[in-house]
C-alpha positions in Angstrom: 156.7 101.0 94.2 155.6 102.6 91.1 156.2 100.0 88.4 156.2 96.2 88.1 159.1 94.0 86.9 158.7 92.7 83.4 158.9 89.1 82.6 160.7 87.9 79.5 157.6 86.5 77.8 155.7 89.7 78.6 152.4 88.3 80.1 150.2 90.3 82.0 150.1 89.3 85.9 146.7 87.7 86.5 144.6 90.0 88.8 144.2 88.8 92.4 141.0 87.0 93.2 138.8 89.1 95.7 138.8 88.2 99.1 136.2 85.4 100.1 134.1 87.9 102.4 130.9 89.5 102.0 132.3 92.9 102.9 135.7 94.3 102.0 136.4 96.1 105.3 139.8 97.2 104.0 138.3 98.6 100.9 135.5 100.7 103.0 138.2 101.9 105.1 140.2 103.1 102.0 137.3 104.7 100.8 136.4 106.3 104.0 140.2 107.7 104.1 140.1 109.2 100.7 136.6 110.6 101.0 137.1 112.1 104.5 137.1 115.4 103.2 133.6 115.0 101.7 132.2 113.3 104.8 133.8 116.1 107.0 132.4 118.7 104.9 128.8 117.5 105.3 129.2 116.8 108.7 130.5 120.6 109.4 127.7 121.8 107.0 125.1 120.0 109.1 126.5 121.2 112.3 126.6 124.9 110.9 122.8 124.5 110.0 122.1 122.9 113.6 124.0 126.0 115.2 122.1 128.4 113.1 118.9 126.7 114.2 119.9 126.8 117.8 120.6 130.5 117.6 117.4 131.6 116.0 115.3 129.1 117.4 112.8 130.1 120.3 113.5 128.1 123.8 110.5 126.1 124.7 109.7 125.2 128.5 107.9 122.3 129.4 106.1 121.7 132.9 104.9 118.4 133.9 102.6 117.0 136.4 101.5 113.3 137.2 97.9 112.2 137.9 97.1 108.8 139.5 93.8 107.1 138.6 92.8 105.6 141.9 89.5 103.8 142.1 90.2 103.4 146.1 89.7 106.9 146.8 85.7 106.2 146.7 85.8 102.8 148.5 84.1 104.3 151.7 81.4 105.9 149.8 80.6 103.0 147.0 79.9 99.5 147.2 82.9 97.3 146.5 83.1 96.3 142.7 84.6 93.2 141.1 88.2 93.4 140.2 88.4 95.2 136.6 90.3 93.1 133.9 93.2 94.3 132.4 91.5 95.3 129.3 89.0 97.3 131.1 91.9 99.1 133.0 93.5 99.9 130.0 90.1 101.4 128.4 89.6 103.5 131.6 93.2 105.0 131.2 92.7 105.8 127.6 89.4 107.4 128.2 91.2 109.7 130.9 94.1 110.6 128.4 91.4 111.5 125.7 89.3 113.7 128.5 92.6 115.5 129.2 93.1 116.0 125.6 89.4 117.1 125.1 88.4 120.6 123.7 85.9 121.0 126.8 88.7 120.6 129.3 91.0 122.9 127.3 88.1 125.6 127.3 87.7 125.4 131.0 91.6 126.2 131.4 91.3 128.8 128.9 88.4 130.6 131.1 90.2 129.6 134.4 93.5 131.2 133.5 91.8 133.8 131.1 94.3 132.6 128.2 92.0 134.0 125.7 93.8 137.4 126.6 97.2 136.1 126.9 99.5 137.4 124.1 101.9 134.6 124.7 99.5 132.0 123.8 97.5 133.8 121.3 100.6 134.8 119.2 102.1 131.5 119.6 102.0 130.5 116.1 102.5 134.2 114.8 105.3 134.9 112.4 106.1 137.1 109.4 104.4 134.4 107.0 101.2 134.2 109.3 101.0 138.2 109.7 101.3 138.4 105.8 98.6 135.7 105.3 96.3 137.2 107.7 96.8 140.9 106.1 96.0 139.5 102.9 93.0 137.8 104.1 91.6 140.8 105.9 92.1 142.8 102.6 90.3 140.5 100.4 87.8 138.9 102.6 84.3 140.4 102.9 83.0 138.8 106.1 79.8 140.2 107.8 80.0 142.2 110.9 80.8 139.8 114.0 79.4 140.5 117.4 81.5 140.7 120.6 80.2 137.4 121.8 81.2 135.6 118.7 84.7 137.3 118.6 85.2 136.4 122.4 83.9 132.8 121.6 86.3 132.8 118.7 89.3 133.8 120.8 88.6 131.0 123.3 88.3 128.4 120.9 91.6 129.5 119.1 93.3 129.7 122.6 91.8 126.1 123.3 93.2 124.8 120.1 96.7 126.2 120.6 97.0 124.9 124.1 95.9 121.6 123.0 98.6 121.5 120.3 101.3 122.3 123.2 99.8 119.8 125.5 101.2 116.1 126.0 99.4 113.4 127.7 100.8 109.9 128.1 100.6 106.9 130.3 103.8 106.2 132.4 104.7 102.5 131.7 101.9 100.0 132.4 100.9 101.9 135.6 97.7 104.0 136.1 99.5 107.1 136.2 99.2 109.8 133.6 102.1 112.1 132.8 100.7 115.6 131.6 102.9 118.3 130.2 102.6 121.5 128.5 105.3 123.4 126.8 105.4 127.1 126.0 108.0 130.1 125.8 107.2 131.3 129.0 108.2 128.8 131.9 105.9 130.5 134.5 102.9 130.1 131.9 103.8 126.3 131.3 103.6 125.7 135.0 100.2 127.7 135.5 98.5 125.9 132.5 99.8 122.3 133.7 98.4 123.2 137.1 95.1 124.5 135.9 95.0 121.2 133.7 95.4 119.0 136.9 92.9 121.1 138.8 90.5 121.2 135.9 90.7 117.5 135.5 89.8 116.7 138.9 87.2 119.1 139.3 85.7 117.5 135.9 85.7 114.2 137.7 83.9 115.9 140.7 81.4 117.7 138.4 80.9 114.6 136.3 80.1 112.4 139.6 77.7 115.3 140.8 75.8 115.8 137.4 75.6 112.0 136.9 74.2 111.4 140.2 71.9 114.4 140.1 70.6 113.3 136.7 70.2 109.8 138.3 68.3 111.1 141.4 66.0 113.2 139.3 65.2 110.0 136.9 64.9 107.9 139.8 62.5 110.1 141.7 60.2 110.2 138.7 60.5 106.4 138.5 59.9 105.9 142.2 56.7 108.1 141.8 55.6 106.2 139.0 56.2 102.8 140.6 54.5 103.6 143.7 51.3 104.5 142.2 51.5 101.5 140.0 52.2 99.3 142.8 49.3 100.5 144.9 46.9 100.2 141.9 48.0 96.5 141.5 47.6 95.7 145.1 44.0 97.4 145.0 43.1 95.4 142.1 44.2 92.0 143.9 42.2 93.0 146.8 39.0 93.9 144.9 39.2 90.6 142.7 39.5 88.8 145.9 36.2 90.2 147.4 34.5 90.0 144.1 35.3 86.0 143.9 34.9 85.3 147.5 38.6 84.5 147.7 38.8 85.4 151.5 42.3 84.4 152.8 43.8 84.0 156.1 47.5 83.5 156.7 48.0 83.8 153.1 45.5 80.9 152.3 42.0 81.0 151.0 39.3 80.1 153.6 37.9 77.4 151.4 41.1 76.0 151.3 41.6 75.9 155.0 38.3 74.3 155.7 38.8 71.6 153.4 42.1 70.8 154.9 40.6 70.7 158.3 37.7 68.5 157.0 40.3 66.2 155.7 42.0 66.0 159.0 38.6 65.3 160.8 37.7 62.6 158.2 40.9 61.0 159.0 40.2 61.0 162.8 36.4 59.9 162.1 37.9 57.0 160.2 40.2 55.9 162.6 37.5 56.1 165.4 35.1 53.9 163.2 37.6 51.6 162.6 38.7 51.3 166.4 34.6 50.9 167.2 34.1 48.4 164.6 37.1 46.3 165.7 36.0 46.5 169.5 32.3 45.7 168.4 33.2 42.7 166.3 35.5 41.4 169.0 33.0 41.4 171.9 30.2 40.2 169.4 32.3 37.0 168.6 32.8 36.5 172.4 29.0 36.8 173.0 28.3 34.5 169.9 30.2 31.6 171.4 27.7 31.4 174.3 27.8 31.7 178.1 30.3 28.9 178.6 32.6 29.6 176.2 32.6 33.4 176.8 34.3 33.0 180.4 36.9 30.8 179.0 38.0 32.0 175.6 37.1 35.9 175.9 40.3 37.8 175.9 39.2 41.6 177.1 41.7 43.9 177.4 41.7 46.4 180.3 41.9 49.2 177.9 38.8 48.3 176.2 36.0 50.1 177.8 35.0 50.5 181.5 35.4 46.5 182.2 36.2 46.6 185.8 33.3 44.8 186.8 33.9 41.9 184.2 37.4 41.7 185.6 36.4 41.3 189.0 33.8 38.7 187.9 36.4 36.8 186.0 38.8 36.9 189.3 36.1 35.6 191.5 35.1 33.0 188.7 38.8 31.8 188.5 38.8 31.5 192.3 35.6 29.5 192.7 36.7 27.2 189.7 40.0 26.3 191.6 38.3 25.6 195.0 35.9 23.1 193.2 38.7 21.5 192.1 40.4 21.3 195.0 37.2 20.2 197.1 36.5 17.8 194.4 39.7 16.3 194.6 39.6 15.9 198.3 36.0 15.3 199.1 34.5 14.2 195.8 32.1 16.1 193.4 29.2 15.3 195.4 30.3 17.1 198.3 28.0 19.9 199.5 30.5 22.5 199.4 31.5 21.5 195.9 27.9 21.5 194.7 27.5 25.2 196.3 30.6 26.2 194.7 29.6 24.9 191.4 26.2 26.8 191.8 28.3 30.1 192.4 30.5 29.4 189.3 27.6 29.2 187.0 26.1 32.3 188.7 29.3 34.1 188.2 29.5 33.0 184.6 26.0 34.2 183.9 26.8 37.6 185.3 30.2 37.8 183.1 28.1 36.9 180.2 25.5 39.5 180.8 28.1 42.3 181.0 29.8 41.0 177.7 26.3 41.5 176.0 25.9 45.0 177.5 29.4 46.1 176.3 28.6 44.4 172.8 25.5 46.6 172.8 27.4 49.7 173.7 30.6 49.3 171.2 27.8 48.7 168.4 26.2 51.9 169.2 29.4 53.7 169.2 30.5 52.0 165.9 27.3 53.4 164.1 27.8 56.8 165.5 31.4 56.9 164.1 30.2 55.6 160.7 27.7 58.2 160.7 30.1 61.0 161.5 32.5 59.6 158.8 29.8 59.8 156.2 28.9 63.4 157.0 32.3 64.5 156.7 32.5 62.9 153.4 29.6 64.7 152.1 31.2 68.1 153.5 34.6 67.3 151.7 32.6 66.5 148.5 30.8 69.8 148.8 33.9 71.9 149.3 36.1 70.1 146.7 33.4 71.2 144.3 33.4 74.6 145.4 37.4 74.7 145.2 37.4 73.8 141.7 35.4 76.9 140.9 37.8 78.8 143.0 40.9 77.2 141.0 39.9 79.1 137.9 39.6 82.3 139.6 43.0 81.6 141.4 44.9 81.8 138.0 43.8 85.4 137.4 44.5 86.0 141.0 47.8 84.8 140.8 48.7 86.9 137.7 47.5 90.0 139.6 49.6 89.1 142.8 52.8 88.5 140.6 52.3 91.8 139.1 51.6 93.7 142.2 54.8 91.8 143.8 56.9 92.8 140.9 55.8 96.3 141.1 56.5 96.3 144.7 60.0 94.8 144.6 61.0 97.2 141.7 59.7 100.1 143.7 61.8 99.0 146.9 65.0 98.6 144.4 64.5 101.9 143.0 63.9 103.3 146.2 67.2 102.0 147.5 69.0 103.3 144.6 67.6 106.8 145.1 68.8 106.9 148.4 72.3 105.6 147.5 72.5 108.3 144.8 71.5 111.0 147.1 74.3 110.0 149.3 76.7 109.7 146.6 75.9 113.2 145.0 77.5 115.0 148.0 80.5 113.1 148.2 83.4 115.4 147.6 86.3 113.2 146.4 87.3 112.2 142.8 88.8 109.0 141.5 92.1 110.6 140.8 94.8 112.5 142.7 97.9 114.6 141.8 101.0 112.6 142.7 103.3 115.2 141.3 102.9 118.9 141.3 103.7 121.0 138.2 106.8 123.3 138.8 108.3 126.1 137.0 110.9 124.6 134.6 114.4 126.1 135.1 115.7 125.1 131.8 114.4 125.0 128.2 113.3 121.4 127.1 113.9 122.3 123.6 115.7 122.9 121.5 118.0 120.3 122.8 121.5 121.3 122.0 123.2 118.2 122.5 120.6 116.2 120.8 120.4 118.7 118.1 124.1 118.9 117.5 124.3 115.0 117.7 121.5 114.6 115.2 123.0 117.0 112.9 126.3 115.1 113.1 124.5 111.7 112.5 122.7 113.4 109.3 126.1 115.0 108.2 127.5 111.5 108.4 124.5 109.9 106.4 124.7 112.6 103.9 128.6 112.3 103.7 128.1 108.5 103.1 125.7 109.1 100.5 127.8 111.9 98.8 130.8 109.2 99.3 128.7 106.5 97.7 127.6 108.6 94.9 131.3 109.7 94.3 132.3 106.2 94.4 129.8 105.0 92.0 130.9 107.5 89.8 134.4 106.5 90.1 135.3 105.5 86.4 139.1 106.4 86.3 142.4 104.7 86.2 143.7 105.1 89.8 146.3 102.0 90.6 148.1 99.6 88.7 145.1 96.8 89.2 142.9 99.2 87.4 145.0 99.1 84.4 145.5 95.2 84.5 141.8 94.6 85.0 140.4 97.1 82.6 142.8 96.9 79.7 144.7 93.6 80.3 147.9 95.6 79.6 151.2 95.9 81.7 151.6 98.8 83.9 154.9 100.7 83.5 154.4 103.4 86.5 153.3 106.6 87.8 154.4 110.0 86.8 153.8 112.3 89.5 151.4 115.4 89.3 153.3 118.6 89.0 152.5 122.4 89.5 149.5 124.2 87.8 150.1 126.4 84.8 150.4 130.3 85.2 147.8 132.4 83.9 150.3 133.9 81.5 151.0 130.5 80.2 147.4 129.7 79.8 147.1 132.9 77.5 150.2 131.9 75.5 148.9 128.4 75.0 145.4 129.5 74.0 147.1 132.0 71.5 149.4 129.2 70.3 146.5 127.0 69.4 144.8 129.6 67.1 147.9 130.3 64.9 151.8 129.9 65.6 152.6 133.5 65.5 155.8 134.5 66.7 155.8 135.5 70.7 157.4 138.4 72.1 161.0 137.8 73.0 160.2 137.4 76.9 157.6 134.9 75.9 160.0 133.1 73.8 162.3 132.9 76.6 159.8 131.5 78.9 158.7 129.0 76.5 162.2 127.8 75.9 162.9 127.8 79.6 159.6 125.5 80.0 160.4 123.3 77.2 163.9 122.8 78.7 162.7 122.1 82.0 160.1 119.6 80.9 162.6 118.0 78.6 165.1 117.5 81.1 163.2 116.4 84.5 164.9 113.0 84.1 168.3 114.7 83.8 167.9 117.1 86.6 166.2 114.5 89.0 167.6 111.1 87.6 166.5 109.5 91.3 163.1 110.7 91.2 159.9 108.7 90.7 159.4 110.2 87.4 162.7 109.0 86.0 162.2 105.8 87.4 158.9 105.0 85.5 160.6 106.2 82.2 163.4 103.9 83.1 160.8 101.0 83.4 159.4 102.1 80.1 162.9 101.6 78.6 163.2 98.2 80.1 160.0 97.1 78.8 161.1 98.3 75.2 164.5 96.5 75.7 162.8 93.3 76.7 160.1 93.3 74.4 161.8 94.6 71.1 165.0 92.7 71.9 166.8 91.8 68.7 166.1 94.9 66.8 168.9 97.5 65.7 166.5 100.3 65.7 163.5 100.6 67.7 160.6 103.1 66.9 158.5 103.9 70.0 155.2 105.9 69.7 153.8 107.8 72.8 150.0 108.0 72.4 147.0 108.6 74.6 143.2 108.3 74.3 142.4 112.1 74.8 144.2 115.3 74.3 145.9 116.8 77.3 146.8 113.7 79.1 150.8 114.3 79.1 152.0 112.3 76.1 154.1 115.0 74.8 155.9 115.6 78.2 156.2 111.8 78.6 157.5 111.5 75.1 160.1 114.3 75.5 161.7 113.1 78.8 161.5 109.5 77.6 163.6 110.5 74.8 165.9 112.6 76.9 166.3 109.5 79.1 167.5 107.4 76.4 169.7 110.2 75.0 171.3 110.5 78.4 171.9 106.8 78.7 174.4 107.1 75.5 171.9 106.0 72.8 171.4 107.7 69.8 167.7 109.1 70.1 165.6 111.0 67.7 162.5 112.8 69.1 159.8 113.2 66.2 156.7 115.6 67.0 154.2 113.7 64.6 151.2 115.5 66.2 150.7 117.4 63.0 147.6 119.0 64.1 148.7 120.2 67.6 152.5 119.9 67.9 153.0 120.7 71.3 156.6 119.9 71.5 157.1 122.4 68.5 155.5 125.2 70.3 157.7 124.8 73.4 161.0 125.4 71.4 162.8 128.7 72.0 162.7 129.5 68.5 159.9 128.4 65.9 161.3 126.1 63.4 161.6 127.2 59.5 161.3 123.6 58.3 160.0 120.4 60.1 158.5 116.9 59.8 156.0 118.0 56.9 158.5 119.4 54.7 160.6 116.7 55.2 158.2 114.1 54.3 157.1 115.8 51.4 160.8 116.1 50.1 160.9 119.7 50.3 163.9 119.9 52.5 166.2 117.1 53.6 165.1 115.7 57.1 168.5 116.3 58.4 168.3 120.0 57.9 164.9 120.0 59.9 166.5 118.2 62.9 167.6 120.1 66.0 170.1 118.9 68.7 170.1 119.8 72.2 173.4 120.5 73.3 173.0 119.0 77.1 171.4 115.8 76.4 172.7 115.4 72.7 168.8 114.5 71.9 167.8 115.1 68.1 164.4 116.8 67.6 162.5 116.7 64.5 159.6 119.4 64.9 156.6 120.0 63.1 155.8 123.2 61.7 152.0 123.9 62.0 150.7 124.1 58.2 147.0 125.3 57.8 146.9 124.0 54.3 147.7 120.5 55.1 144.2 119.0 55.5 145.1 115.1 55.5 147.8 114.5 58.2 147.1 110.8 58.4 147.8 110.5 54.7 151.0 112.2 55.0 152.1 110.1 57.9 151.5 106.8 55.7 153.1 108.4 52.8 156.2 106.9 50.9 158.1 109.9 51.8 157.3 109.4 55.5 158.4 105.7 55.3 161.7 106.7 53.5 162.5 109.3 56.1 161.7 106.7 58.9 163.9 104.1 57.1 166.6 106.9 56.9 166.2 107.5 60.7 166.4 103.9 61.6 169.7 103.6 60.1 171.0 106.6 62.1 169.4 106.3 65.3 169.1 103.6 68.0 165.6 104.9 69.2 163.1 107.1 67.8 160.6 108.1 70.0 157.3 109.6 68.0 154.8 111.9 69.8 151.7 111.0 68.0 148.2 112.5 68.0 145.7 111.2 70.6 143.7 108.1 69.4 140.4 109.4 70.1 139.7 112.4 68.1 141.9 111.7 65.1 143.3 108.7 62.9 146.9 109.8 62.6 148.5 107.3 65.0 146.5 104.5 63.2 147.9 105.6 60.0 151.5 105.6 61.4 151.2 102.5 63.3 152.7 100.0 60.8 156.1 102.1 61.1 155.9 101.7 65.0 157.6 98.7 66.8 155.9 99.4 70.3 153.6 102.0 71.7 153.9 103.5 75.3 150.2 104.5 76.2 149.9 107.5 78.5 146.7 108.1 80.2 145.8 110.8 82.8 145.6 109.5 86.5 141.8 110.2 88.0 140.5 112.0 84.8 140.4 109.8 81.8 137.3 107.3 81.9 138.5 103.9 81.8 135.6 103.0 79.2 137.0 105.5 76.8 140.5 104.1 77.1 139.1 100.4 76.8 137.0 101.1 73.8 139.5 103.0 71.7 142.0 100.5 72.5 139.8 97.4 71.8 138.8 99.1 68.3 142.5 99.1 67.2 143.8 95.6 67.7 146.9 96.7 65.5 148.0 99.1 68.1 146.8 97.1 70.9 149.1 94.3 70.0 152.1 96.7 69.9 151.5 98.4 73.2 154.4 97.8 75.6 152.6 99.3 78.6 150.4 102.0 80.3 151.8 105.0 82.1 149.3 106.7 84.3 150.3 110.5 84.2 149.8 113.3 86.5 149.3 111.1 89.5 148.6 112.7 93.0 151.2 110.7 94.9 149.8 111.8 98.3 146.3 110.7 97.2 147.5 107.3 95.7 147.6 105.2 98.7 144.0 106.0 99.4 143.0 104.3 96.4 145.0 100.9 96.8 143.8 97.7 98.4 145.4 96.1 101.1 149.0 94.9 100.4 149.2 96.7 97.2 152.8 98.5 96.6 151.1 101.9 96.5 150.4 101.5 100.2 154.0 101.4 101.2 155.3 104.3 99.2 156.6 106.1 102.1 159.1 103.1 102.6 160.8 103.9 99.3 161.6 107.5 100.0 165.1 106.9 100.6 165.5 105.4 97.0 164.1 108.6 95.3 165.2 112.0 95.2 162.8 114.4 93.3 164.9 117.6 93.7 166.9 118.6 90.7 170.6 118.0 90.8 171.8 120.5 88.6 170.4 123.3 90.6 167.5 124.2 87.9 164.4 125.6 89.2 161.4 123.0 89.5 159.8 122.6 86.3 156.3 123.9 85.8 153.4 123.0 83.9 153.7 123.1 80.0 151.2 125.4 78.3 149.1 122.4 76.8 149.3 119.9 79.8 150.1 119.5 83.2 154.0 118.5 83.3 155.8 116.7 86.2 158.2 118.3 88.2 
């Protein structure tokens, strides 16, 4: 699980394409798992702060009452008004809310409950800081003397402001109910103030109604007196104007108008009478004009025309005589004496009828003349009254204006009088347009701080802070963690992980610090400890051959065998980007692994400026690589052999006078030494200086067949390694692979993606054995670097 199989051609596997999804859930879960400690710490910190707040916070008690705004309460005392619109209802409720929040109502509550002298209210905003500010203000302020009344008013205003801050009024959903609540540290006081607010609001409504109606009554009384006076004056002015202009009226009309109307009626009757008399006169006159004989035969006289009974009787007798004459004449002849006598009687009757007709004609002529005279008289009277009426019409314009003004003042007076009576009745009506539907009780439990909500909010804030910290840490994550990081950033083969070992003791750190200053001879016990450390570090692969550590180095050997095949002797350089990444430990164990496999192996400490391998020897060498390269001693005399692993070691004795180590490593003497070593050994492992600070490895690179690059897991920035390697293409082309050293194997799986081999490390436990097989103690950390166990 800790290394990849190598291909013959040595190509780097292509990184897997990212999943085609907007959010990588698996990666998020991995981040949460590996940052769970930071998130938990943030949650614990915020919960602790919440607990501290709950311990020291003063509990607040809230009492609440509900008030219903109901216009139907006064429906028996007021006229029915049109149904208000939704906007008007909202305005009424909003106005009621502002009244409950007003300073005037707060002052009434303060006076009713004597809150200006209540310490719970007056000291509600007190505290050490407030007391300090008040003391400083009292010392440096030079205010004039204040009267007792001003002090009392100031305390009232302060108490009102404080209870306004603790008051909350809001509408219940879309109803006409207002929820009024008050919070205080004293539950009984909270209930008292809440009840006082409800009672104060109802009294305020009654007082407002009473004050409004009282003010309206006073104003209406003044207006009524004024309107009454003005109405009387207007009516008197109308009467005077009528009297002055002779505009006498009866039944709402002027006398002249009534007379003219009567005359017109009489004229119409007179005209009808004259026409009727004229018709009768003309009728009888035409009969009379026809003569005596024709009058009897042709006259058609109605019985309704005058007193013509005599004429009718005569005519009847005339008809009877005429019929007798005709009968006798037919019977006895015209000369019969009776016929002659009857003809004489007939003529007498005709004369009598004609005489009556003449008398009637004369009578109808007199009647016609009388009717015509009456008609003419009426016409003269109408013409006279019409002329007088035209003069009155001009006065009527002014009279109508005066009457309209008088009528308007009268109607206005009556209207205001009705409103005055209505206001007088409403003034004493003892019902407000609101009622309490939920009485304020004494709260049994504090309303704040709310423990559950506070703890929950603290946990949420802790999770948010932990998420922010996790995001910050992830954005700062610029280190090598898994195989894919090496491949994606460097484009090189990954050889495996070297596990993290124990931390160095304080004594080892001191020895290491001393050793960096000068290579002085340590005490005997220190020499033994250093020698033991070197033996343990160098022999990890020997004492734990089935460990992950040994398996990674075997993978590095396989890489060298595959990529450097065909060469009799192979020079492998072990390098790193920065100091302290564990390259010396890796080089020592890699050389021990090669030697234990039966290969002739030479380990050279070529880090001439900081020879860490040499410092870990039991005894400091008298000669080393520097002397051998300079030709001062044969290189074989400077080589030491480990009796157990048969590993040959060429140390480097620190020389403070040697200034140009890179020139020494690229000198002809060094080339000669390496040529001779190639003829003797199968593998030559060279521990070189880090690439970043010095150029020794660059100078020695031409003599190296391949490099094993060691970088520290989770410590060395990826940008540093990438820039250093890319800056040296000669070295990059020879790198066999990269090893991640000091790997925390317990944390490794948290940084891998779904499906990566790091996730399944526990399944390979049976293939590894990290315990030493030879019974030696567990290796500890080297003085210069953290060494694997």
